[in-house]
N, C-alpha and C positions, 0 to 999 in steps of 0.2 A: 504494500500500500504506500510506503514511503516513496518508492521510485515513481509511482504514478503521480503522487502529489508533487514531487520535485519536477517531474516532466511538465505538468500543467503550470507550475510556477514559472518555468523557463519558457514555455510555449503558450502564452496566454491567448494569443490569437486563435490557436487551434481549439481552445476551450470555447471561445466565442462561436466558432464554426460548428462545433458540436451542439451547442445550445440552439443555434439557428436551425440546424438539421432537425432537432427534436421538435421545435416549433412548426417547421414546415411540414413535418410528418403529421403532427396533430391537425394542422389546417387541411392537409391532403385527405385525411380520414374524414374530417367534418364535411368537406366539399365533395367527397366521393370521386376522387380523381379517376380518370380512365387509365388503363394500362399504359397507353401512349404518354399520358401526362406524368405518370409515375416514372417512366423511363427518362423523360426529359429532366424532371426534377432531380432524380438521383444521379443522372449523368453529370449534372451541374454540381451536385454535392461532391461527387468523386473528383471532379476537375478542381474545385476550390481546395479541398483537403489535400489533394496531390500537390497542387501548387504550393500550398503552405508548408508541406513536408519537405519539398525540394528547396524552398527558400531557406528553411531552417538548416538543412544539410549544407547548403552552400555557405551560409553565414558561419556555421560551426567550422567547416573546413577552412575557410579564409582566416578565421580567428586562430585556428590551430597553427597556421603557417606564418602568420605575421602578427606581431603585437604592436608594431609601429605603424604610423599612418602611411598608407600606400594608396595612391590615386586609383590604381587598377583594382585594388581590393574594394575600394569604395564603389567603383563602377559595377563590379560583380555583385556586390550586395544590393545596390540600388536596382539593378536589372532584375535580380531574383524577386525583390519586393514588388517591382512593377508587374511582374508576371502574376503575382497574387492579386493585385489590384485589377488587372485586366480580367482575370477569371472571375473575380467577385462581381464586377460590373456585368459581365456576360451572364452570370447566374441571376443577378437582379433582373436583367432584361427578360430572361426566360421565365422567372417567377412572375413578372408582370404579365407576360403572355399567357401563362397558365391560370393565374389566380384572378386577374382583373375582371375577365368576363363573368366569373363566378360571383365575385363581390357585387358587380353591377346587377346581375340577375337577382341576387339576394335583396338588394336595395329596392328593386322595382316591384 
């Protein structure tokens, strides 16, 4: 249990993604998503979590090899973080595509 706690202390963004996944799953059940919609939603979850894990791996690898400021190390870290942002915005767009019509129909 200690290792899990220390992992989430180090990787707080991953915890945010897991909480978001739980919320999206609850919403998906409430809105009775189709199989196609579940595939879209969980493909995006996998994309975001994979991006976050790769970002963490790149940051840890860079930190392992350099403790001094290095402009290339900074670019590597920033690029990996940008990949997470791109995947998160893509997931948001897919979430809007899947859930917005359901919310609108619920309001009507």
